N, C-alpha and C positions, 0 to 999 in steps of 0.2 A: 686248841680249835676255839671250844668254848670260849676262851675269854679274849679271843679275838674277836668272834661273834658278837659276844655280850659289849665288847668294847666298840663294834660299827653300829651295834644296835642304840648306844648311847650319845653317840654323834649323830647318829640320825632323828634322835628324839629332840637333842639339843637345837639340832638347825632347822627340826618343825616346828618347834615351840618358838626360837627367835623368830622366824620367818612369820610365823601365825602371829605376836607381838608385835610388828613392826607393820602388818596389814590391819591391826585391830587399828593400831596408834593414829593408822594415815585416816580409815574411816572417821576417826573420835574428831582429829582435827581438821579435814577437809570437807565431809561428805556431811558428817554432824549435822553442821549449820545450816547446809543445804537443806536438809530435811525438814528442819526443825524451824527453818526462817530467820536462824541467825544470818550476824553478817560477821563481816572480818574489820581492822579496823583499819582505815585509808587515811592517808596523807592528806591533811585539812589544809586548803588552801589557804595561804596565808593572805591580808591584805596589803596591798599596794607592794608587792614581789612581784618584779617582773620577771615573764617567762618568754622565749623566745617562739615567734610565730615566723619569721624566716630570717634571711641575712641580716638584713636592716629595721624588721620590723617586733617590736615588744610589746605585750601586753599584761595587765595588773589590774587582778579583780580590786576594788579600792572602797565596794558597800556591799556586805552581805547581810541584807534582813527577811524573816520569816513572820509572815501573820498565820498566825495556826487557827486561828478562829476563822479567818477566810480561805486557809489553806492556800493561800500564795507564797513565794518568795521574788524579792527583787536583789538584780545583782546588778551594780557597775563596774564598767570596764575601763580603764585610762590605756591608750595606746599610743607608741612614742615609736618614731621614724629616725634612725639614727644616719642615715643617708639617703638620697634621693633615689636610689635604685628600687623602691617600691613606691608606686603610684600612689600613694592613699586616699587620694582622693577620688577614685574609681573602686574603692572595695566595700563589699558588704559582707556582714555575720550572720553563718547562718547557724544557731546554736540548739543541739540535739541534748535532751536533757531526760534522765528517766532515776529513779527511783531503784537501789538495787536490788530491793525483794520484791521488783516488778520491772526486769529491765528487757522486756520483749515489748512492752508499751512506753512509747515514746508520749514526754507529757507536751502540752499545749505554749508555744512560747510566743512573746511577742517582743519584737525587739525595735527599739526606738534611738535610732544615731541620732545625736547631739547636734555633731561636729565631725569632722575628719578623725577629731582625736578623744571621743569618747562615745559610748553609747549604753542604754539600759535595758536590761532581759527581766521580763516579767516573765513567771511561770508556774501555770497554775496548777491547779487539782493536786496537791501535795497533801497528802493526810497526814494526821497527828501520827509518830510512828513508823514514818517513813526511814528513819535509822541515818541514811546515807544519800545523798544524790550526786548522782554522775551528770557533766555536764560538759559536752564539747564543743569547742569555740572553731568554726573552720571560716576561715578568711578567704573568699573570691573577688575575684574582680569584677564588675560588672559589665564592662566590654573590653574582655581578654584579648579581643581584634586589636586590642588599640596600643598594646604591649607587644617590646621586641621579644620577650620570651617571658611564661609565665612561672615568676619564682615563687607564686602561692600554691601552684599544684602540689596535691596531697599534703598537704600542711594545716595542721590542727595542732590544739591544746586541750586537754583533758584535767578537768580539775575536780576536785570532791570537796562537799559540803556534809558535812556532820551535824546531825540533828543534834542541839544544846539548847540550854537556858539562853547563852549569849547572845543568839541571832534572834531569839523571838521577838519581836515588838509589835503587837497587837494593836496600837494606833497606826501601823504603815498603814498606807492610802495608795491604792493603783491609781496615781496620778496620769493626765494627759502631758504632750509634749512640753507645753508652755509648763507645768509643774518642774519636769525633769529638767529642761533651760536655766530654770529660778534656782534650783538647786544646784546644777552645774557651776553658776556664777557663783554661788558661795563655796563651791569646792576650788575652783580658781584664786578666789580670794583668801582662801585660807592658806594654800600652797604660796599665795606673793607673801603673805604676812611672816609665814614662815621664812620664806627668802630674807625680808627685809628686817626679820629677827639676826638671821646669820652672817648680814652684812653689818648691822650695827655691832655684834660680837667682834667681828674685825677692823674695824674702827678703834673699837676700844683696846685691843690686844695691840694696834698700832700706835695708837694715843700712848701706853704703859712702857712701849718699845722705845720711843722718842724720848720718855722721860728718863727714862735710866740713862740712856745716851747720853742727855746733858748732863746727867748725875756723872759719869764718867768724865766728860769734857771739861765739868769744872773742876774736879779732882786733879786731872791732868795738866789746867791752867795756874791752878795751886800749886802745884808741886815746879815748875817750870823755873820760881825763883830761886830755886836751889838746885838747878841743872845747871852743868857745862853748854856752851854754845854747840857743843856736838850732840849731846841730850835733848838740848831746846830745839834743835834741826827736827830730831826724829820724832820727838811730841809734836812737834806742829806738824809733820806727817801724819802723823797716827790720829790729831785733832782734825784734820780736812777731812779724813777717813771717814769718821763717824760723822761729820755733818754731811758728807755724798749719802750716808745712810738714812739721817733723818730725813733728806730729801725722799730718799726713794719712800721711804714710810710716809711721807707728808702725800707722795703724789698717788699712794695707794687709798690713805684716807680720804682723798680726793675723789677717787674713781666711785668707790665704797658709796660714799656722800651722794652723788650723781646716780647711783643707782638705785639708793634709798629714795630717791626724792622722783625717780621713773615709777618707781612699783607703787610708791604711794597715788601717782596719777593715774597709773593704770586701775588700781583699787575703786578712783571714784568713776572712772569711766565704765567700771563693770556693774559701778551702782545705778549709773546712767542708763545703762545697756538694762538692767533689772526694773525698772523704772516704767522703761519703754514697753514691755511684756505685756 
């Protein structure tokens, strides 16, 4: 009996110790940071990474900079609409920002909508040591009564910005709408230049393909003098097939060249627009 009793006491002690260790671990991991003012690791919002706002609407953070001396942050957002389901022209964006250490107090934000596809958010009174900034973007229709149904209802995206030297820019200024529009033109031109680079690579790739095919045709034509009539017939068919492929590559080159010309023209027009602001 004493052995059984001792065994039960040992099991009870072991259970109590294990449970106590679990509770202590929980307190250290989850509760201690709250009491000490520490924070957890939040997934940092990456630039140019589009997140879903609705079935057809996507949003990406394209700029994040923090002036630690003047205690404000600027975030720029790009918006894409993949279909016509969402009336992007009728959308405004509500911003709710808080830093994790004081999540009860919303920060003052200013939203400047440059156009349907781009807006700038300036968040003020962010002290050094804010650790993590939480920002929720809520899209809403200005005139919901004009929509057949509200596909933005209860839609939002939350992002986190971790305090780091990477985002600090103490030369950052809180510009006005004109400044933001000029910067947006620069943003557009950069995208267009990237697209030009891509198209030029496609042109060179197609030129290389044509060059290789022409070498193959030259070899086939050289070999024909040593072929039977039956073999020559088959070789001619292969050569004609290669020539068709060359024409396809040439058509692609012409298309890419036209795209580059159009993109360069757009860059010049944007430059004129910048000058007019």
